[in-house]
N, C-alpha and C positions, 0 to 999 in steps of 0.2 A: 676268252672262251667264246667261240662263235656259237650262237644259238638261233633256232628258227621256231617261231610260233605262228602257225598258219602260214600266211604269205609274207610275214615280216621277218627279216633276218638282220642280225646285228651282233655286236660284241658286248658281252657283260664285262664291265671293268670294275664295278664297285659292288661289294657284298656287305650285307649287314649280318653280323654274327652276335647273337645274344646268349647269355649263359643259360644252361638248362636249370630250370627251377622245378624240382619234383613237388607236386602238390595234389591234394584231392580235388575232385570236381566241385565240391561245395564251397571251395574258397575262390572260385572264379566269379567275377562281376563284370558288368558292362557299363561304360560311361560314354556319353556323347554331349558335347557342347556345340550349339549352333546358333547363328545369328538370324533373326527374323526382323521384320519391320517393328514389332512391338518391343524388341529387346533381345536378350540372349536366353535360350532355353538350356537348362541342364537336364539331361535325361539319364536316369540311373536305373539299372535293373539288377536284381539280386542273383541273377544267373548269367554266366558269360560263356564264351567258347563258340565252337563251330555251330552248334545247334540252338543258338539263342533265339532264332525266329524273328517275328515281327516286333521289334523293340518299340516302334512308334505306338503300337497298340498296347504293349505290355508294361513299358517303363513308367516309373514315377517321374513327374516333370515339375520343374521349378522355373518360372519365368522371372527374369531380372530385368526390369525396365531400364531404359537408357538414362533416365534422370533419377532413378531410385538408388539408395545405398544398398550395398550387399546385405541380404537378409541376415538376421541373427543366427548364430550357430545352432541354437535350439530349433529354429524354424527349418534350417537345412536338414538337420538330423531327423526331424519329424516328417518332413515332406519326402525325403529321398531314401532314408536309411531304416525305415520302419520294419523291413523284412530281413535286415541284416542282423546276425547274432551280435549281442551286446558287446562281446569282447573285441569285435572288429570295428565297431562304430566310430570310436574316437580316432583311430588311425586313418580310417577312410574319410572322416570329416575333415581332418587336417589336410589330407591329400587333395580333396575336392576344392577346398578354399585356395590352396596354393596353385592348383591346376587352373582354376578360373582366373586367378591373378595373372598367371603367365599368358593365358588366352587373351585377356584384355590388353596387357602390356605389349604383346607382340602383334596385336590387331588381327588375330585369327578370325575366320568366319565359320570354320568347321573343324572340329577335333573329335576323334573317336578312338577309344581304346577298348579292345576286346581280344583276349580277356585281361582284366585287371585282377591280379592275384594278391590276396592278403594272407601272409603266414607269419606268425601270429601277430607281430607288431610291425611288420614291414610290408610295404606295397611294392609290387613288381608289375609295371606295365609291360605285358608280353606282346 
């Protein structure tokens, strides 16, 4: 498929198709993991989607230093998930721990998912 955006023209040959996941707005979250000199920041905000706004100013942040072990699960839950309904906290906690593990193992420097949807015991990165 030939497409043109402003002055750039080219062929689209790869498409990403994801399943439709009907969900209410209040099940959308935002997560970002990024590397800085001091370590890795995990930013989490209890609202996600198109109108998330300035997450740097609004998100809960957890810094994981380069020589420090991963914080305890209770610390992660307290620091990042305090505004999340209790029924979604455990599944989100498990997802965040696994996501961070992948982030480190694959040597990412930046990762962002918006929205991250939780219905009721499943996580869908959309």
